[in-house]
N, C-alpha and C positions, 0 to 999 in steps of 0.2 A: 610571514607564513600562517596560514590557517592553523587554528591550533588543533584540531582533530585529524584533518586530512585535505591535503590539496588535490588527490585524486581518488577515485574509488579502487576497487581491487580488480576491476576488468579494463581499465582505462589503459593503461601504460603500453606502449611499442617501441618499437627501434627510433621513433622519433623523437623519444624524450630522453636518449642515452646521455648522459652527463647532467642531467637536472637533479636538484635537490628536491626531493619530495617527501610527502608527509603521508602515511596511510593509516587506519584504523579497522580494526576487524577482530577476528577470533582467531586463535591460534588452532590451526585445522590439525597440522601433523608436523614433526620434527624428524631430522634424519643427522645423525651425529657421525661425522666422518673425521673425529678427532680433533684435527686443528680446525676444522670448518663445521659450523652448525648451520642446515640448511632449515627454514621453516616455510610453510604454505601459510599466508594470511588469508583468511576468507570473511567476504563481507556478502551482503544481499547478492550482489553483481558480479562477483566472480572470485578468482586466487590469483595471487602473486606469490612468487617464491622469493625469498628474502634470505640473505646468506650472512653470519656474523662470524669473525675470526677470532680465536682463542685469547688473544691480546686485548680484544675491545673489554672494557670493564663490565659490560652487560651481558658477557657470555653465558656466565655462571648462572645468572638470573632467568634467562630463556631457559638454560639445559635443565632447571630444575623445575620450570614451570609446566602446570598440567596443561592439556589439551582442553580447548574452548574457554581458556583465559582469554580476555579482551585486553588488547594491546593498541599503542600508539607507537608506529614506528617512523624513525626519521632516517633518511639514508640517500644515496646518489643511485641513479639508474644504470647498470651495468648491462652490456651486451653478455649473453650465456656464451660460454665456450664451445665452440664446434662441437658437435655431436650429443650435447646435453640439453638442446631443444626439446619443448614439448608441443608438439603439432596440433594437439587437442585444445589448447588454451591461447586465447587471445593474446594474453601475456607471455606466450610459451617462449620467445625469444629474449627476453630481458629477465633481470633479477635486481633485487635492491641490496645494494652494499650497506648494511645498518651500522649507523653512526649512534643514534641514541634509541632507548626504549622506554616507554611510560606504559607501566600495568595499570590500567583502569579497574579492572575486576579480575580477581584470581578465582577459578572453578575450582570445586571440590572434584573430589574422585568421581567418576561418571559412572552412573548404573548401567550406561550404554554408551557404546561410542557413536560419534556422528560421521567418522569417516568409513566409507563402505556403505553397501546396501545389503548387509545381511538381514536376514529375517529375525525378527524378535517377538517374543511374547506380546499379546496384546495388552495385557495387564501393565507390562513394563512401558510399552510404547505410549498408553494413554496416561498412565501415572507422571509421566515425564514428557509429555506432548511437546512443550515447549524445546526439547532436546530433538525429539522425532522429527521437528518440523525444520529443523538446522540441515537434515539430511537433504541431499541434494534432489533426488526424483520427488520426493514429496513438496518440498520447497517449490521446485518447479511446477507442481501441480497446483498449488494455491496462487500462485503467480497466473497460471493459465486460466485459473477460476476468476480471476480479477477481469483479465483481458476478455474472456467470452462475456463475462455480464456487461461490462461497458460496451462491446460491440453489439450485444442485443438491444441495450438501450436506445444507441445511434439507430441501428435499423428499423425499431418499433416507431420511433420519431418519422423517420423517412416514409413508413407506411402510413402516416396519419393518424397515430395513436397519441395518447397525451399521459402521462403518469400520474396516478392519484395514489393517497395513501389511505388505507382502511383501517378500522380500529384493531386493536389487539384485545382490548378487554370487552367481551360480547355477552351474548346470551347462549345457555348451551341449547343444542338441536340436535336431533337424530341424524346425523350424516353419514354412518357407517362406523367409524371408529370410536373409541371412548375418548371423552374430553378430558382435558388438564384444567382442574376448577381452582379458582381464585376466590377465597372468602373475603365477603365485603365488611369492612369496619363500620361504614356508616350506615348499612343495612345489614343487620344481624340475623344470621340464619339464611341469608341470601349469599350467592355465588356468581362471579362472572365465569364464563369459560375461554379459554384461549382459542382463537380460530383454528378449525381442521382445515379451514381454506376460506377466502373472502367471497364464499358462493353469494350468499343473500346480498352483501354489501355490492357486488359489482354488478348484481342485476339491479339494485336499487339506483346505482348510477346511472344505468341505462334509462330507468323511469324518470330520473331527475332530468334527463334533457340532454345529456353527453352522448356523444356519438361512438368513439372509440376509445377505450379504457386499456391500459395496462399497468402492472405493478410486479417488481421482484419481491413477491410476498412471503413472508414467513409464516409456515404453517406448523401447527402442533398437534399431533396425535399420541395419544397413550397407547402405543401398539409395540409388537414383539419387533425385534430386530432382525434384518438379513441382510445379505449381500447387497442387495441394490435397494434397501430401504434403512433410513436411520431411526431409532427410536427417538422420540421426543419431538423434534424439530427439523423441519427440512425447508427448502425454497423452492418456489415454483414461478415460472412467467405466467403469471395471470393474465388473461387477455378477454373482453368482451365488446360485442359490436351490436349496433342497432339496425334494423331493417336489414337483415340477412338471412339467407338460408344456409344449409349446409355447406354448399360447394362453395360460398363465399370465406367461409372459415377455412376450408381445405386450402383454397389460393394463396390466402395470407400464410399460413404457416408453412407451406410447402416453400413458397419464397423465401420465409426466413430462414429455413432449416438448411436449403440448399447453400444458399449465402453463407450461412454460420458453418457447415461441415467443410466446405471447400476452402475456406479461410483459416481454418486450425486444424485440418488433416490432409495428408495427401491420399488418403485411401479413396477407391472408386465408391462413386454411389451406383449401384445396380441400376436403378431405374429413376430418373429425375421426376417423372409423373408417376408419384408414388400409387401402386396398385390398391384397388379398394376390394375388400373381401368381405363377404357378410358374416356376421358371427356363427349362422348356422354353420357355413361352408367351411369356416375355420375350425370350427371343433370337430367337422367331420375329416378335412384333409390333413390336420397337424395336431388333432386333440386338445388343442390350448388356443385360447384367444391372443395369445403373446406368440405367434409363430416366428420362427428364424428362417427368412426366406432365402437365406444362403444356402441351406440344407434341401437339396433337391427331393430329398426323400417325401413320399407322401402316403397316407393311410386310406385304404378303402374298406368298404364294407361288404362284406362276404355270407351275410348271415344267411341269405337264401338259399345259398349252395347246401347248406346243413340240413335243409328240409327236403332233400332229395334222396332218394335211393342210391345215386352213386357216391354218397358219403356213408361210411359205418363206423365213424368215431363217436362211438355212443356217448361218451361224457360230454362232449359239447352238443350232440343232437339232443340230448334229455334238457341241457340247460336252454337252448333254443326255444324247445317247445314250452319251457316256464317262462318265457320272456327275453332271456337274455340276447345280446348281439355278440356278433362276431367281426373283428376287424384286423386288418393285416397290414404289414409294411413288406414291400418287395426291396430287395437289395440285387442291384444288377451284376450279374458276372461274378458270382461268388462261390461257384460250383468248387472250387480248387482252395477254400478256405479249410484249414483243419477242423476238425469235430470238435477242438477246444473253443474254437470261435462261436459254435453255436450253443454248446452246452454252457459256456460263459454266460451269454446271453441269458439263456433259460435260468441259471442261479442267481445271477443278477436280479432278474425280476421276482423272485421269490424272495431274495433280501429286501426287495421295496415292499412286501407285503402282498404282493399277487402270488396268484397260483402257477405262477412261471409263464413261459412263451414257448408255444408249440411251434416248430419249424420242419420244413424240408426243402430239397432244392430240386427243379424242375429238369428231368432227364427224358431222353428219348431214344430208343432204339427202333423197334417197329412201331411203338406209339410213346406217348407221354408217361411217365411215371413221376413217382415221389420217391427221392432218396432221402431218408431220415425215420427216426423213430414212430412218426405218426404217418408216415407216406404213404404207407401200405393200406391206411383206411379208405384212400381216395382212388375212385376208379378213374379211367382216363378221362372219361365225359366230363366229371367234375372238374378236373385239373384243367382240361381245356377252357372250361367256363371260366375259372379263377383267372386263368392267364389273360383272357380276353377282358375280363372287368379291370384288371390291374396292369393291363399291358406290359405283362410278362413274357420271356423269352425262355428258351430251354438254357439252362447254365445259372438263371438267376435262382434266387433263395426267397421263401417266406416265413416271415415270423407273425404269428397271429395269436390273438388273446380273445376270450369269451368271459362274458359277464355283464353286469348290469351298465348301461351306458356310461355313466360317470366312471367306474372303475376302469373300464376300457379305454376310456380317453385318457384318463390319467397316466396308466402304465405305457399305452403306446406313444403319447406325446414324451415321456423320458426316453423310451425306448429309441424314438426317431433321433433325439439328440445324442444319446449313447453310440448308436449306429453311424451316425454323421462323422462324429469326432473318430471312432475306430476305423472308419474306413476313408479318413482325410477328405472329405466331401465338403468341408467348410472353409471358403476363403477367407482367412484372418484380415486381409488387406481391401474388404469391402463393408459398404454399410449398406444394407437391405432395407429400405422403408417400405411401410404399407399401412392403411387404413383398415379397421376393423369395424364395419357400420352394421346396422340394422340390429340393435341389440333388443331382446325382449324387454318390455317395460317392467315385468313381474317375472319372480321366480318363485319355486317353492323350496322352503326351508328344509333342508334334510332331516335335521334335528326336530324342530318343532311341528313339521308339515304344514305350517302356514305360509300363506302367500306375503312375500316382501318385494320390496322395489330391488331390481337386479343391479341397478346402477345408480343413477342421479334420480332423487325423487322429485326435481324440478324440471324433468325433461317434458319435452311436448311429443304426444303420441303421433304416429303415423297415420295418414289416412284421413278421410271425411270424419272430422271431429263430431258432427251430428249423427252419424251413422255407426259410432263405435259401440261395439257390443260388450259392456261392462260385465256381463255374464259369463264371459270368456276372457279372463284377465291374462291367462297365459298365452293366448294369442295374439295380445297388443303387441305390436312394435314400436319403437321409439327414436327419434332422432337422437340418438347417442352414438358416439365414435370414440375409438381410440386409436392413436398413433403409437406403432411400435417399430424399433428399429433393432435389428439382429438378436431377436428374441425377447428384447426388454420393452416393456411398456413405459413409453414416455410422457403419455398423458391420456388422460379421460375428457372428454367434452360432450357439450349436447346444444341443440336448439332448445329454447326455454319454454316452459308452460308459461304464458303471460295471462291466462283467463282463469281468474278466481274460481268460477264455478267448477271448472274442468278439475283444477287442482283439488278441490274438495272431493269430488267423485273418485279421482285416483286413489288420493289419502285415504278413503274409505274403504276401498279394495285392501289396503295395506293395514287396517285395523286402526285407523285414527278417525275418531268423529270430528264434527265440524268446530266443537269447542276446543277440543286438543289442537288442531290445525290452528285456530286462532290465538292459542296460548303459544305454541312452540314458533311459529313463523309470524308473530303479530306486526312487524314492521313490514314485512315483504307482501303477505296477504293484504294489507290495507292500501298500502302504495299501488297494487295492481289495479285496485277498485278505482283510482282516478286517472286512468289513462294510460296504459303501457304500451310500448310499441313492440313488436316482435322482435326477439333478440336472442344470441348465441354466442358460446365462447369456447375457451379451451385453456388449460393450464399444464404445461409442460413442465416437468421437472426439472429444476436447475442442475441438481447434483448428480442425476441420472445422464444429463447431456453431457456434463463434464467429465463424469465418469467413461463414457464412450470415447470421447475425444481425446482423453489421456491415456487411453488403452489400459484402464484398471478395472479389476473383476470386483473390488469391493469400494464401496461408495465411502467407506472411511478415510480412503487415501487421497480423497478430494475435498474432505471437509476440515475446515481447521481446528475445532475444538470438538470431537464426537463422543457420543458416549458409548459406554460397552453394551454387551448383548443384554445386560439387566438393567438398562437407563440409568446407569450411574455414571457420573463424572468423578473419575478417579483423581483428577488432577485438584480440582476445587473440593471435592468432598461432596457433592450434591447427588441425590438429596440428603438434606441433614436434619436433625432435629433443631427445633426452635425454642426458644426460652417460654417457660410458663406465663410470663408477663405478656407476651405477645398472643398467647393462645387466649388468654384472660381479656385481652383487648379486644378481641376477636369474637367473645363468647362462644368458643370452641374448647370441648373437652375432647380427650382421646380415650378411646378404650382399647388398650393395646392388649394383643393376646399373649398369653402366658406361655412361656418356653416350656 
């Protein structure tokens, strides 16, 4: 008989009754029935119930053993007594009558129990992540992660892609987020950067004559944590293709995603041909470029109404005269909602830093009227115009906000989500994908008031390249696109700029001269000068895909060893201080701030 196990803890069924077996695993839980002691033994694969009688010499050993100790148990497979079967377990019709026990590793008192799925503070869970990972749900999430990545690799090969690995130590470049820097011992005073993405390298692969590249790529960005983004590092499905247009990329990704999501979820995919929404339309209709299309609520612009004499709502009218806009959300058939529903939305908006949400309900006696605090400021003609613009009916309600474009988009985007949830409009058993397209090449930085790249600096502008008006940079559109699912951005991508002179001109608009471009992008700008094919790609986030398929709200639930909100690894103690001898070797001195 094998030393540690003849079977896994999920293997045994009625077919093995009477057999002598050996199992190894963790002591999951104990149940003391006086003369009998029941234990659940757990390994990676499942649970098996084991029983020992009080006349067995190992009884007191198990009785005093702490949960999560590691055991090898030998015994005979027995049929469970009628009425004691566990239908939820594959092994639920049998148990092991213990003959011998070998304690392989005894556990200390646990800082958090493994049995059960109670929620625990993040600090405890991350410090003792090896215990947290033993819990069933998160253990299953990590197994799912492995299966999804394996599936992706197989499908990418089927689609004609080959996997290549790109460098981890590279040069720093302005790609949006802060770099993680690594000092060079052999080149004092100089630093490597960990790649924010393999962006330049995957383009260089195309320039090198390869046709279809992919990689499950680690990426490193020194940015703040949030629910759908881990600080420090993450993984993406990086892919690039030569001699393609935007639609070619879409076809590959849609085929991959449909296959992937159908294989790993029972949820319905709303539209198998993913809708394409321009960035401009997305910001108007949803207030964001990450819309959740499961939510039917739309945003409409009603600014012009406030320029009419049929509206006497002077606060908003004055703001409109100064350049503000007014946009609104219609909620269908909400006339019977209590006043608290409407006031609650107004107070919530104020809590988000907005001035509030004005509202009223459309009513009709002899003519259309508005029921609510500000309804009296709207004549029937104005209300009818609003109803026409918004496809509203009597009994519907309106929530509206006034301010500058970015403020209104932000609060109504959040209000749309909140109203969708409050009115139970979102089907949690659906996946709603869409493409966001036609991003502007540049945008105005609200703080510095300088023009900067809005998306990817290596994107190809739209239109006739020879006729681009560089004097109007904010009007230049790019072949840039995002894929979004259920309000979560899964990926950004673009058709690349493969023309060096055009790249110089575009970077000049963003404040980079030719020398700076040559220094920052030395390898790529040089390569593009020796014959580069038209190419494009995309990089869906692996962690976010798994988060969706695992029905989790936080990306840390699908990551083996995540950092906390402050980018600290509480388990390993990173980041940590290093020895002075190491600093000396790197010719680095620290200028620490005094407390």
